[in-house]
C-alpha positions as CSV (number, residue, x, y, z in Angstrom):
1,X,0.0,0.0,0.0
2,X,1.5,3.4,-1.0
3,X,1.8,6.0,1.6
4,X,0.0,9.3,0.9
5,X,2.2,12.2,-0.1
6,X,2.2,15.3,2.0
7,X,4.7,17.9,2.9
8,X,6.4,18.3,6.3
9,X,8.5,20.9,7.9
10,X,11.4,18.5,8.0
11,X,11.5,18.4,4.2
12,X,12.0,22.2,4.0
13,X,15.8,22.0,3.7
14,X,17.4,24.0,0.9
15,X,17.7,21.6,-2.1
16,X,21.0,23.2,-3.2
17,X,22.5,22.8,0.3
18,X,20.9,19.5,1.4
19,X,23.9,17.1,1.4
20,X,24.4,15.7,4.9
21,X,28.0,16.8,4.9
22,X,26.7,20.4,5.1
23,X,24.8,19.4,8.3
24,X,27.9,17.8,9.8
25,X,29.9,21.0,9.0
26,X,27.2,23.2,10.3
27,X,27.1,21.2,13.6
28,X,30.8,21.6,13.9
29,X,30.5,25.4,13.4
30,X,27.8,25.6,16.1
31,X,30.1,23.6,18.5
32,X,33.0,26.0,17.8
33,X,30.8,29.0,18.6
34,X,29.8,27.2,21.9
35,X,33.6,26.7,22.7
36,X,34.1,30.4,22.1
37,X,31.3,31.0,24.6
38,X,33.2,28.9,27.2
39,X,36.3,31.1,27.1
40,X,35.1,33.1,30.2
41,X,35.1,29.9,32.2
42,X,38.9,29.6,31.9
43,X,39.3,32.8,33.9
44,X,37.5,31.3,36.9
45,X,39.1,27.8,37.0
46,X,41.0,27.0,40.2
47,X,44.8,27.0,40.0
48,X,44.9,23.4,40.9
49,X,42.2,21.3,39.1
50,X,40.4,18.8,41.4
51,X,40.9,15.1,40.7
52,X,37.2,14.4,39.9
53,X,35.1,13.2,37.0
54,X,32.3,15.6,37.9
55,X,32.8,18.7,35.9
56,X,30.7,20.7,38.4
57,X,33.5,20.3,40.9
58,X,35.6,22.7,38.8
59,X,33.2,25.5,39.9
60,X,32.6,24.5,43.5
61,X,34.6,27.5,44.7
62,X,32.4,30.0,42.8
63,X,29.1,31.6,43.6
64,X,26.3,29.5,42.3
65,X,24.8,32.4,40.2
66,X,28.2,33.1,38.6
67,X,28.5,29.4,37.8
68,X,25.0,29.4,36.3
69,X,25.9,32.3,34.1
70,X,29.1,30.7,32.9
71,X,27.3,27.5,32.1
72,X,24.5,29.2,30.1
73,X,26.5,31.9,28.3
74,X,27.9,29.5,25.7
75,X,24.3,28.7,24.6
76,X,23.8,32.4,23.7
77,X,27.0,32.5,21.6
78,X,26.1,29.1,20.0
79,X,22.7,30.6,19.1
80,X,24.4,33.2,16.9
81,X,26.5,30.4,15.4
82,X,23.3,28.5,14.6
83,X,21.8,31.6,12.9
84,X,25.0,32.0,10.9
85,X,24.9,28.3,9.8
86,X,21.3,28.3,8.6
87,X,21.4,31.8,7.0
88,X,24.8,31.8,5.3
89,X,25.5,28.1,4.8
90,X,22.0,26.8,4.0
91,X,20.4,30.0,2.9
92,X,17.4,29.2,5.1
93,X,15.3,31.3,7.4
94,X,14.7,30.5,11.0
95,X,11.0,29.9,10.1
96,X,11.9,27.2,7.6
97,X,13.9,25.3,10.2
98,X,11.1,25.7,12.7
99,X,7.7,25.1,11.1
100,X,5.7,24.5,8.0
101,X,3.5,27.4,8.9
102,X,4.0,30.9,7.3
103,X,5.6,32.2,10.5
104,X,6.6,30.8,13.9
105,X,3.5,30.4,16.0
106,X,4.3,32.2,19.2
107,X,0.9,31.2,20.6
108,X,1.9,27.6,20.5
109,X,5.2,28.4,22.2
110,X,3.4,30.2,25.0
111,X,0.8,27.4,25.4
112,X,3.6,24.8,25.5
113,X,5.4,26.8,28.1
114,X,2.3,27.4,30.3
115,X,1.1,23.9,30.0
116,X,4.3,22.2,30.8
117,X,5.2,24.8,33.5
118,X,1.9,23.9,35.2
119,X,2.5,20.2,34.9
120,X,6.0,20.6,36.4
121,X,4.7,22.7,39.3
122,X,2.0,20.1,40.0
123,X,4.4,17.2,39.9
124,X,6.8,18.9,42.2
125,X,4.0,20.1,44.5
126,X,2.6,16.6,44.7
127,X,6.0,15.1,45.6
128,X,6.5,17.9,48.2
129,X,3.2,17.1,49.8
130,X,3.9,13.4,49.9
131,X,7.5,13.6,51.0
132,X,8.2,17.0,52.7
133,X,11.2,15.5,54.5
134,X,12.9,15.2,51.1
135,X,13.1,19.0,50.7
136,X,14.4,22.0,52.6
137,X,13.4,25.6,52.1
138,X,16.3,27.3,50.3
139,X,15.0,30.8,49.6
140,X,17.4,33.7,50.0
141,X,15.9,36.9,48.5
142,X,18.9,38.6,46.8
143,X,20.6,35.4,45.4
144,X,17.2,34.1,44.3
145,X,16.4,37.3,42.5
146,X,19.8,37.3,40.7
147,X,19.3,33.7,39.8
148,X,15.8,34.4,38.5
149,X,17.1,37.2,36.2
150,X,20.0,35.0,34.8
151,X,17.7,32.0,34.3
152,X,15.0,34.0,32.5
153,X,17.6,35.7,30.3
154,X,19.6,32.6,29.3
155,X,17.6,29.4,29.8
156,X,15.2,30.3,26.9
157,X,18.2,30.5,24.6
158,X,19.7,27.3,25.9
159,X,16.5,25.3,25.7
160,X,15.2,26.7,22.4
161,X,18.5,26.2,20.8
162,X,18.5,22.5,21.6
163,X,15.1,22.3,19.9
164,X,16.2,24.2,16.8
165,X,19.3,22.0,16.5
166,X,17.8,18.6,17.1
167,X,14.1,18.8,16.2
168,X,14.7,21.4,13.5
169,X,18.2,21.5,11.9
170,X,19.3,17.9,12.4
171,X,15.8,16.5,11.8
172,X,15.8,18.1,8.4
173,X,19.4,16.9,7.7
174,X,18.5,13.3,8.5
175,X,15.3,13.6,6.5
176,X,17.3,14.6,3.5
177,X,19.7,11.7,4.1
178,X,17.3,8.9,4.9
179,X,14.0,10.0,3.4
180,X,12.4,8.5,6.5
181,X,10.4,10.3,9.2
182,X,11.0,7.6,11.8
183,X,14.8,7.4,11.2
184,X,15.0,11.2,11.5
185,X,13.0,11.0,14.7
186,X,15.0,8.0,16.2
187,X,18.5,9.3,15.3
188,X,18.0,12.8,16.6
189,X,16.4,11.4,19.8
190,X,19.3,9.0,20.4
191,X,21.9,11.7,19.8
192,X,20.0,14.2,22.0
193,X,19.9,11.7,24.8
194,X,23.5,10.6,24.4
195,X,24.7,14.1,24.8
196,X,23.3,14.1,28.3
197,X,25.5,11.2,29.3
198,X,28.1,13.4,31.0
199,X,25.5,15.2,33.2
200,X,26.0,14.9,36.9
201,X,22.6,13.3,37.2
202,X,23.8,10.3,35.2
203,X,26.7,9.8,37.6
204,X,24.3,9.8,40.5
205,X,21.5,7.7,39.1
206,X,23.4,5.5,36.6
207,X,23.1,5.1,32.8
208,X,19.5,3.9,33.1
209,X,18.7,7.6,33.2
210,X,19.7,7.7,29.5
211,X,16.3,6.0,28.8
212,X,14.6,9.2,30.3
213,X,16.7,11.5,28.1
214,X,16.2,9.5,24.9
215,X,12.6,9.1,25.7
216,X,12.3,12.9,26.2
217,X,13.9,13.3,22.8
218,X,11.2,11.0,21.3
219,X,8.5,13.0,23.2
220,X,9.7,16.3,21.7
221,X,10.2,14.7,18.3
222,X,6.8,13.1,18.1
223,X,5.2,16.4,19.2
224,X,7.1,18.2,16.4
225,X,6.3,15.8,13.6
226,X,2.6,15.6,14.5
227,X,2.3,19.4,14.8
228,X,4.5,20.0,11.8
229,X,6.6,22.5,13.7
230,X,8.8,22.7,16.8
231,X,6.9,25.6,18.5
232,X,5.3,23.3,21.1
233,X,8.6,21.5,21.8
234,X,10.3,24.9,22.4
235,X,7.7,26.0,24.9
236,X,7.8,22.6,26.7
237,X,11.6,22.5,26.8
238,X,12.0,26.1,28.1
239,X,9.3,25.5,30.8
240,X,11.0,22.2,31.9
241,X,14.4,23.8,32.4
242,X,13.3,27.2,33.7
243,X,10.6,26.1,36.1
244,X,12.9,23.4,37.5
245,X,15.8,25.9,38.0
246,X,13.4,28.2,39.9
247,X,11.7,25.6,42.0
248,X,14.3,23.0,43.1
249,X,18.0,22.2,43.1
250,X,20.2,19.4,44.4
251,X,23.9,18.8,44.9
252,X,23.9,16.3,42.0
253,X,22.0,18.2,39.2
254,X,23.5,19.9,36.2
255,X,22.1,23.3,37.3
256,X,22.7,24.0,40.9
257,X,20.7,27.1,41.5
258,X,19.6,29.4,44.3
259,X,16.1,27.9,43.9
260,X,13.2,27.9,46.3
261,X,13.8,24.4,47.5
262,X,16.7,22.0,47.8
263,X,16.2,18.3,47.3
264,X,18.1,16.3,49.9
265,X,16.6,12.9,49.1
266,X,18.2,9.9,47.5
267,X,16.6,10.0,44.0
268,X,14.8,6.9,42.7
269,X,15.3,6.3,39.0
270,X,12.5,3.8,38.4
271,X,10.0,6.2,39.8
272,X,11.0,9.0,37.4
273,X,11.0,6.6,34.4
274,X,7.6,5.2,35.1
275,X,6.0,8.5,35.9
276,X,7.2,10.4,32.8
277,X,7.8,7.8,30.1
278,X,4.8,5.6,30.7
279,X,2.3,8.1,32.1
280,X,2.8,11.8,31.7
281,X,4.4,11.8,28.2
282,X,1.7,9.6,26.6
283,X,-1.2,11.4,28.2
284,X,0.3,14.7,27.2
285,X,0.6,13.6,23.5
286,X,-3.0,12.3,23.6
287,X,-4.2,15.7,25.0
288,X,-2.2,17.7,22.4
289,X,-3.5,15.4,19.6
290,X,-7.1,16.2,20.7
291,X,-6.5,19.9,21.1
292,X,-4.7,20.4,17.7
293,X,-6.7,17.7,15.9
294,X,-3.7,15.6,14.9
295,X,-4.4,12.7,12.6
296,X,-2.7,10.1,10.5
297,X,-0.2,9.3,13.3
298,X,1.3,6.3,11.6
299,X,2.3,8.0,8.4
300,X,3.4,11.3,10.0
301,X,5.7,9.4,12.3
302,X,6.9,6.4,10.2
303,X,6.0,7.3,6.6
304,X,8.7,8.0,4.0
305,X,9.6,11.4,2.7
306,X,9.2,11.1,-1.1
307,X,12.1,12.1,-3.3
308,X,15.7,11.1,-3.9
309,X,17.9,10.7,-0.8
310,X,20.8,13.1,-0.5
311,X,24.4,12.2,-0.6
312,X,26.8,12.5,2.3
């Protein structure tokens, strides 16, 4: 049975600049911009580096808000590298990498942010209600205010950039290479999850946590393919990182912030995997599908992209 033909935002790559080698080169350029953004870190490294595998120990002597700024600043620099790549190398607009709509739908971004922000608050509040002994009140007015400003200024760039790179740029690159929606979804989700392997959370909880990161990549990718744009995923991703940074921190997280609460519990991996991967993510996709009237799930997620595959 032949699959129906329909366009998708992931097929909006520039036909003159669609070879996958361009996407590898573009990814390298974005990484180089990120390295440039890390230069300020070198001015704050201790004279004698600690013998540890946890990269966060390199900044243990610094104020947490300064550390947060140093960790997030490279994303802002990398964002300009990303714009350079899509505009100059691929001759594409940001809209073409983001959505099949005529312009980026800011209402979808806002809805995704508010919806997932509310879900994050409810999940945290429920856990706080059930296990208050796992948390301590961590609010300090001036440090919190400074953290709030830094987080609101930089986390949207950091989170949105990840979506533009993985669910936008690379999804289109793999679409041109494989002519397969599912392979584009799977490859970007696996790469997205794998890049979190060096997070402090993985050291604490073990490599089973990679299932959560890869599953989250699939969650954002399915959302983007079904909605034919990454606006919802951007809103969800920004809310996830920003609300978490504001609400709660722990000694073993990637972002150790001056948040409202500090988690002092011993985390349980299985609980997180079951709650999000098997319950919250599927229910959220079901709700979004009803709200935005998504249909033809099978073909939009697994159907081929018609046309000749690109060369490497």
